[in-house]
N, C-alpha and C positions, 0 to 999 in steps of 0.2 A: 568572455563575457562582458567585461568592462567595455571593451570597444564597441561593442554592440550596443549596450545600453546608452553610452555616449553619443553614437551615430543616431540613435533613435530619441535621444533628448529624454530619456525615462526621468521621471522625478526622483529625487533624492531617497524619499521614504519607500517607494517601490524597489528601488536600487538595493536598498538595505535589506529588504524582505527577500529579493532574489538571493543576495549573498547569504543570508540565513538559511535559505532553503537548501542552497549547496552545502554549506558546512554541515547542516543536520543530515541530509541525505548521504553525503559521501565521507563525512568525518575527515575531511581534507585530502581524500584519496579520489582522484578521478579516473574512473574506467566505465566502460560500457558493458554492463553484465550480460545484456542480450546478446552482444557481439561474442563475448566469451563462451556463453553457453551454447550458442549456435556453432561453435566450432568443435564441441565435444561430440561424441557419438551419443545415440539415445540413451545407453545404459549409464554412462558417466554422467549425462546431464540429469537424468532422474535420480541418481544417487546424491549429486550436489544439491539439488533443489529440495530433496527430501531432508537432507542435512540442514540446510538453510532454514527450514520450516520447523525444526524440531521444537522451538519454544511455543509455537502456536499449537502444535499438536498436544503437547503437554499441558498447556492451559485450559484446553477446551475438553471438558470431559467426555463428551460423546465422540470426540475424535480419538481420544486416548484410548478408548474401548472399541472403537469401529474396527470393521474388517481392513485389514492392511491394503487391500487392493483398491477398495473404495478411498481411502485416505490418499493413496498415491495418485488416483484419477483426480480427487479434488484438489490436490496441491498443485497438479500439472496445470490446472486452470486459473490459479491464484495470480495476482498482479500485486506487485510491491509499489506502494505510493507512501509518500511522506507528506504531511501538513503541518503547517506553522500555527502557532497560537493565534486564535481568532479566525482562522479559515472555517467558512461555512462549508461542510462536506456534502450534507443531504439537506434538503428542505422538504419539509412535509408537503405532499401533493405533487412533487415532481416526480416525473416517470424516470425509470432507470435507461440506461443506453440500449438494453436488450430486454425483451419480453421477459426472459428468465433470469434477469438480474438478481444476484444473492450477494450480500456482502459480509465480510468477516472483518472486525475492527481488532487489532491488536495494538495496544497501547502500551509501548515500553517505557515512554516518558510522557507525562502530561495528564490533563483532566478531559473528561468528556461531558459535555452538558447535552441533555436530551430533554426536548419539549415534545409534547404531542396533545392533539385533541381528539385522537382516535378514542373510540369506544369499542369494547369487545375483548376477547382474549388475545389479540394480537396488537397490544399497545406499543 
């Protein structure tokens, strides 16, 4: 990564954010989870993904009591992302990447700041 950033002459502040991202995302361990999961058969892959999502399931009341098949299908569609302090994740008025975009945010560490000018029941 350092070689790439040197080649592209990435500014020091941005280099530090990239390094911070990798440290937070991988906690010092580098591996490609997608490749690992793709090597497993579908049954093992589902068990691993369900295990990895157990904190999310326990922390969201309607998921904790939902039908297990629904939860398994929902989990199979989730994508893990890491954001750094100061990252703007979603901006009001922007459209999602898909018409049916739906987001769960699970914060293990950090704070969330939400602002909205929306009116009505879905603020």
